[in-house]
FINU-370575 format. One line per 4 residues: their letters; for each residue z, x, y of C-alpha. Coordinates in steps of 0.2 Angstrom, whole numbers, plus 5000, padded with zeros to 4 digits. Each point is the difference from the previous one (the first is absolute). Layout:
REM residues N
a> Z X Y  ... .
This chain:
REM residues 504
xxxx> 5000 5000 5001  4995 5007 5016  5013 5004 5012  5001 4989 5016 .
xxxx> 4991 5010 5013  5009 4991 5014  5014 5009 5010  5017 4998 4994 .
xxxx> 5015 4996 5013  5012 5013 5002  5014 4989 4990  4987 5000 4985 .
xxxx> 4995 5017 5002  5018 5005 4998  5002 4989 4985  4986 5008 4992 .
xxxx> 5004 5018 5003  5017 4996 4991  4993 4993 4986  4986 5015 4996 .
xxxx> 5008 5015 5009  5016 5008 4995  5014 4999 5011  5001 5019 5001 .
xxxx> 4984 4999 5010  5010 4997 5017  4995 4992 5016  5005 5003 5018 .
xxxx> 5010 4988 5007  5006 4991 4982  5009 4986 5008  4985 4995 5012 .
xxxx> 4985 5011 4995  4984 5000 5010  4982 4994 4994  4989 5012 5006 .
xxxx> 4982 4996 5000  4991 5012 5011  5003 5016 5012  4991 5008 5014 .
xxxx> 5005 5016 5008  5019 5000 5002  5003 4980 4997  5001 4990 4985 .
xxxx> 4999 4981 4997  5007 4988 4992  4993 4984 4991  5004 4991 5016 .
xxxx> 4990 5012 5011  5017 5008 5007  4997 5016 5006  5013 5015 4996 .
xxxx> 5000 5017 5007  5000 5011 4985  5015 5016 5005  5001 5005 4980 .
xxxx> 4983 5001 4993  4995 5019 4999  4986 4996 4986  4989 4991 5012 .
xxxx> 5000 5018 5009  4986 4996 5013  5003 4980 5001  4998 4987 4987 .
xxxx> 4982 4996 4995  4991 5014 5013  4983 4994 5001  4993 5018 4997 .
xxxx> 5012 5002 4983  4995 4983 4993  4981 5004 5004  5000 5016 4991 .
xxxx> 5009 4993 4984  4987 4985 5000  4984 5011 5002  5005 5013 4987 .
xxxx> 5006 4987 4990  4981 4993 4999  4993 5015 4995  5012 5009 4987 .
xxxx> 5017 5003 4993  5004 5010 4985  5011 5015 4995  5000 5017 5007 .
xxxx> 4993 5007 4984  4983 4997 5008  4994 5012 5016  5001 4990 5016 .
xxxx> 5003 5005 5018  5012 4988 5006  5014 5009 4990  4995 5017 5007 .
xxxx> 4998 4994 5018  5017 4992 4999  5009 5015 4992  4990 5011 5015 .
xxxx> 5007 4988 5013  5016 5001 4994  5001 5019 4999  4995 5001 5018 .
xxxx> 5017 4992 5006  5011 5012 4989  5004 5018 4998  4987 5011 4992 .
xxxx> 5009 5003 4987  5002 4983 4993  4981 4998 4994  4999 4993 4982 .
xxxx> 5002 4980 4999  5004 4989 4987  4997 4981 5002  5009 4986 4993 .
xxxx> 5002 4980 5002  5016 4997 5005  5012 5002 5014  5016 5011 4994 .
xxxx> 5006 5010 4987  5018 4991 5000  4993 4987 4989  5006 4990 4985 .
xxxx> 4996 5014 4986  5018 5007 4995  4993 5017 5003  4999 4995 5019 .
xxxx> 5015 4990 5001  5009 5015 4994  4995 5009 5016  5004 4984 5010 .
xxxx> 5019 5001 5005  5000 4982 5007  4992 4995 4984  5009 5008 4987 .
xxxx> 5017 4996 5007  4998 4983 4995  4994 5003 4984  5005 5014 4989 .
xxxx> 5006 5012 5011  4995 5018 5003  4992 5010 4987  5006 5018 4997 .
xxxx> 4983 5008 5006  5001 4992 5017  5010 5007 5013  5003 4991 5017 .
xxxx> 5003 5008 5017  5009 4993 5015  4989 4989 5010  4998 5010 5016 .
xxxx> 5007 4987 5012  5006 5007 5016  5009 4982 5004  5010 4996 4985 .
xxxx> 4998 5015 4988  5010 5016 4997  4993 5008 5014  4998 4989 5016 .
xxxx> 4993 5001 5017  5015 5011 5007  4997 5014 4986  4992 5017 5007 .
xxxx> 4986 5002 4988  4998 4985 4988  4984 5004 4993  5007 5017 4993 .
xxxx> 5018 4990 4994  4988 4987 4992  4989 5013 4992  5015 5010 4993 .
xxxx> 5005 4984 4992  4982 5001 4989  5004 5019 4998  5017 4993 4991 .
xxxx> 4991 4987 4990  4988 5013 4994  5012 5013 4996  5011 4985 4990 .
xxxx> 4985 4997 4989  4996 5016 4996  5018 5005 4995  4996 4986 4986 .
xxxx> 4987 5008 4994  4985 4989 5009  4985 5006 5012  4994 4992 5013 .
xxxx> 4983 4992 4999  4998 4990 5017  5009 4994 5017  4995 4983 5003 .
xxxx> 5004 4993 5017  4993 4987 5012  4994 5009 5016  5011 4988 5009 .
xxxx> 5011 4990 4988  4995 4982 5002  5010 4991 4987  5014 5011 5004 .
xxxx> 5002 4992 5018  4986 5006 5011  5007 5018 4999  4992 5014 5011 .
xxxx> 5006 5016 4992  5004 5013 5012  4986 5013 5004  4999 5015 4990 .
xxxx> 5009 4992 4984  4983 5000 4989  4996 5017 5002  5018 5007 4997 .
xxxx> 5000 4987 4984  4982 5006 4994  5005 5019 5000  5015 4996 4990 .
xxxx> 4990 4989 4988  4986 5013 4999  5011 5013 4996  5006 4989 4985 .
xxxx> 4983 5000 4994  4997 4981 5004  4987 4992 5014  5003 4989 5014 .
xxxx> 4995 4983 4999  4998 4991 5017  4998 4981 5000  4989 4992 5014 .
xxxx> 4996 4983 4993  5010 4991 5012  4999 5012 5015  4983 5010 4999 .
xxxx> 4983 4996 5009  5006 5001 5018  5016 4990 5000  5010 5012 5008 .
xxxx> 4990 5002 5015  5003 5019 5004  4991 5003 4982  4989 4994 4988 .
xxxx> 5013 5005 4984  5019 4997 5003  5002 5016 4992  4993 5009 5014 .
xxxx> 5015 4994 5010  5009 5015 4991  4990 5013 5008  4982 5006 5000 .
xxxx> 5002 5014 4986  5007 4987 4990  4988 4996 4985  5006 4990 4984 .
xxxx> 4994 5004 4983  4996 4983 4997  4996 4984 5012  4999 4982 4994 .
xxxx> 4991 4986 5008  4999 4982 4998  5004 4983 5007  4991 5002 5018 .
xxxx> 4986 5011 4994  4991 4985 4994  5007 4987 5013  5005 4989 4985 .
xxxx> 4987 5004 4989  5007 5009 4984  4996 5019 5003  5012 5015 4998 .
xxxx> 4996 5018 5000  5010 5019 4996  4995 5015 5011  5006 5015 4994 .
xxxx> 4996 5020 5000  4987 5009 4989  5015 5009 4991  5008 4984 4995 .
xxxx> 4984 4992 4995  4996 5015 4989  5017 5000 4991  4996 4982 4996 .
xxxx> 4982 5004 4993  5007 5013 4991  5008 4988 4987  4985 4992 4996 .
xxxx> 5004 4983 5004  4987 4990 5007  5005 4990 5017  4991 4983 4999 .
xxxx> 5005 4985 5008  4989 4983 4997  5000 4995 5017  5004 5014 5011 .
xxxx> 4986 5007 5011  4989 4985 4997  4986 4998 5012  5008 4986 5009 .
xxxx> 5017 5006 5001  4993 5016 5009  4989 4991 5011  5016 4990 5006 .
xxxx> 5009 5016 5002  4986 5007 5011  5000 4985 5010  5018 5001 5003 .
xxxx> 4999 5018 5005  4984 4995 5012  5011 4985 5009  5014 5012 5002 .
xxxx> 4990 5013 5009  4989 4988 5010  5014 4988 5007  5011 5016 5002 .
xxxx> 5014 4993 4991  5011 5014 4997  5002 5002 5019  5003 4981 5000 .
xxxx> 5013 5002 4990  5008 5014 5009  5000 4989 5017  5005 4983 4993 .
xxxx> 5013 5010 4989  5009 5008 5016  4998 4984 5008  5010 4991 4986 .
xxxx> 5013 5013 4998  5002 4999 5018  5003 4983 5001  5012 4999 4984 .
xxxx> 5010 5015 5007  5003 4987 5015  5005 4988 4988  5012 5012 4992 .
xxxx> 5009 5004 5016  5003 4981 5002  5004 4995 4983  5015 5008 4991 .
xxxx> 4992 4994 4982  4986 5011 5002  5007 5019 4994  4984 5009 4999 .
xxxx> 4982 5001 5005  4990 5012 4991  4981 5002 4998  4983 5007 5004 .
xxxx> 4985 4992 5004  5000 4982 4991  5013 5006 4989  5015 4994 5006 .
xxxx> 5018 4995 4994  5014 4991 5009  5016 5002 4992  5012 4985 5002 .
xxxx> 5018 5005 4998  5017 4988 4999  5010 5015 5009  4995 5014 5009 .
xxxx> 5014 5012 4994  4996 4997 4981  4982 4995 5002  5003 4987 4986 .
xxxx> 4983 4993 4996  4998 4981 5008  4991 4994 4984  5003 4982 5001 .
xxxx> 4996 5001 5020  4983 5008 4997  4996 4987 4987  5003 4987 5012 .
xxxx> 4991 5008 5014  4985 5002 4990  5001 4982 4995  5001 4995 5018 .
xxxx> 4986 5011 5005  4990 4990 4987  5005 4984 5008  4991 5008 5017 .
xxxx> 4984 5004 4990  5004 5019 4998  5000 5009 4982  5013 5012 4999 .
xxxx> 5010 5008 4984  5013 5011 4997  5002 5017 4990  5013 5013 4996 .
xxxx> 5014 5000 4988  5010 4987 5010  4984 4989 5003  5006 5002 5019 .
xxxx> 4986 5009 5007  4987 4989 5009  4981 5010 4997  4987 4999 5010 .
xxxx> 4983 5005 4991  4988 4990 5009  4981 5001 4998  4994 5014 5010 .
xxxx> 4992 4988 5014  5017 4993 5003  4999 4999 5019  5011 5002 5017 .
xxxx> 5001 4981 5001  5005 4999 4982  5015 5012 5005  5005 4991 5015 .
xxxx> 5001 4983 4991  5007 5005 4984  5015 5009 5010  5002 4987 5011 .
xxxx> 5002 4988 4985  5013 5011 4992  5009 5003 5018  5000 4981 5001 .
xxxx> 5010 4998 4982  5012 5014 5004  5004 4994 5017  5003 4982 4995 .
xxxx> 4987 4990 5008  5001 4982 4993  4991 4996 4984  4988 4984 5002 .
xxxx> 5009 4984 4995  5001 5000 4980  4995 4983 4991  5014 5002 4989 .
xxxx> 5013 5001 5012  5015 4988 4997  4996 5000 4980  5014 4991 4991 .
xxxx> 5009 5012 4988  5014 4996 4988  5007 5016 4995  5017 5002 5001 .
xxxx> 5009 5010 5014  5004 5013 4989  4983 5003 4994  4997 5019 4997 .
xxxx> 5016 5004 5008  4995 4995 5017  5013 5001 5014  5001 4991 5016 .
xxxx> 5011 4990 5012  4999 4986 5011  4984 4990 5003  4988 5014 4999 .
xxxx> 4997 5018 4993  4988 5012 5005  4994 5019 4995  4995 5015 5009 .
xxxx> 4991 5007 4985  4980 5000 5001  4999 4989 5014  5005 4985 4993 .
xxxx> 5011 4987 5006  5006 4987 4988  5008 4985 5008  5009 4986 4988 .
xxxx> 5002 4983 5007  5013 4990 4992  4997 4983 4992  5016 4996 5005 .
xxxx> 5013 4990 4990  5012 4989 5009  5013 5012 4999  4988 5015 5004 .
xxxx> 5012 5011 5012  4998 5018 4998  4985 5003 4988  4989 4995 4989 .
xxxx> 5011 4987 4991  4987 4992 4991  4990 5013 4989  4989 4988 4993 .
xxxx> 4989 4998 5015  4995 5012 5013  4985 5005 5010  4992 5017 5005 .
xxxx> 4989 5005 5013  4993 5018 5000  4997 5008 5018  4993 5017 5005 .
xxxx> 5012 5008 5011  4996 5019 4998  5012 5014 4994  5016 4998 5012 .
xxxx> 5010 5015 4994  5013 4997 5012  5005 4983 4992  4992 4988 5012 .
xxxx> 4985 4990 5002  4996 5000 5018  5015 4997 5009  5008 4990 4986 .
xxxx> 5012 5009 4988  4995 4998 4982  5012 4990 4988  5004 5010 4984 .
xxxx> 4987 5007 4990  4991 4989 4989  4986 5011 4991  4983 4994 4997 .
xxxx> 4999 5011 4984  5014 4989 4992  4987 4986 5002  4987 5010 4989 .
xxxx> 4991 4985 4990  5008 4986 5010  4992 5002 5017  4982 4993 5001 .
């Protein structure tokens, strides 16, 4: 029986997804997912035509559905698509074009068909700490060095030489492994750790680490999958932030390389390539380096050059950093602003002294931004770092609009009237340990003021004496760290997070 070609409504699509796909295939905004049907530039559109500003999709590097990239794929698809065991110019043109962006030592290319090595093979999970820590744990042949985080890591912004200090930690890890009779094969690092919380390693860290690794017989692998291709603005590759003389032994590329088309690449030196060839093992990837994928990759490079998107990323990213720094000065919940180009993290904290991650606040802020048609997400071990990795066509106007909305939420401009206001609830007054007094309650946490209005009983002096019936309304007031809403003191705290699963 043929499938119904008619488009499905959002609810029907969600029901079909739950029936046909595994729950391990997760959605953004799972409590209220968005059905996206179209993309253009830095914008995405839902089934109702609502336009969202995309602040997080670093895969659509030069913009969703860029016409030149779409055209390149279409034209090559009409002619030929086959594997790389036949002679074809596209794969060579693409390799040549990539080589012109890299240090001359990185001159041998292997093409793949997917975006990252931290995938779902056990061998790859084993070298991905954020994954293996939730599964079988760390294998004895894997050694994890401290994240070079100068905000909440071992060595912080007040350290005289954090690059040397963190590199010494790598040397210590190497020595420990050698004492166990192990040899070092490779050091893997994102040039700018993204899952780690939008971290910018201190300049000079990579060269010192590479020295320790190479002395131990290993190679240095720089992961540019999320941060390469001009995103950092100052350079085409993020590893170049570590100094002009630093050259990794291997560079991995993916995601942005194909603007959404499944393309990936490994660039390496002649020495590494010859060592692999000496094993006698053939490298072959059924789809890697096919003519269509290479045509797409070439088109992405052409667009980056013609539209000067690397310089654009430097300009727009600098403006975004400037406006976010102004927000940091204004809002104590912002602990740190870090990044370069269009790779920026906003670290939200509960307390300046301890720098405790404001996880719940970050999650709610992302949700509120979505309500304002701005797509953001969080990263970092505490899921408290707002990440900005938009398509490279993200504009100065987008920056002003997004930061203005962020500021409006943080400073407490009132939310539009909610149709769910004054919805009756029947939970008892002791629900989830809620504490309140008098006729109302409020919270200074996450900018939510909860007011509870009593359906008073005949003897209702002094609080909610009839716990079987009461009402709530949700008002947006900001982050009154002084314990006040406007000029009105807050009653005893009644935390919104205690209402998880109860509030509409």
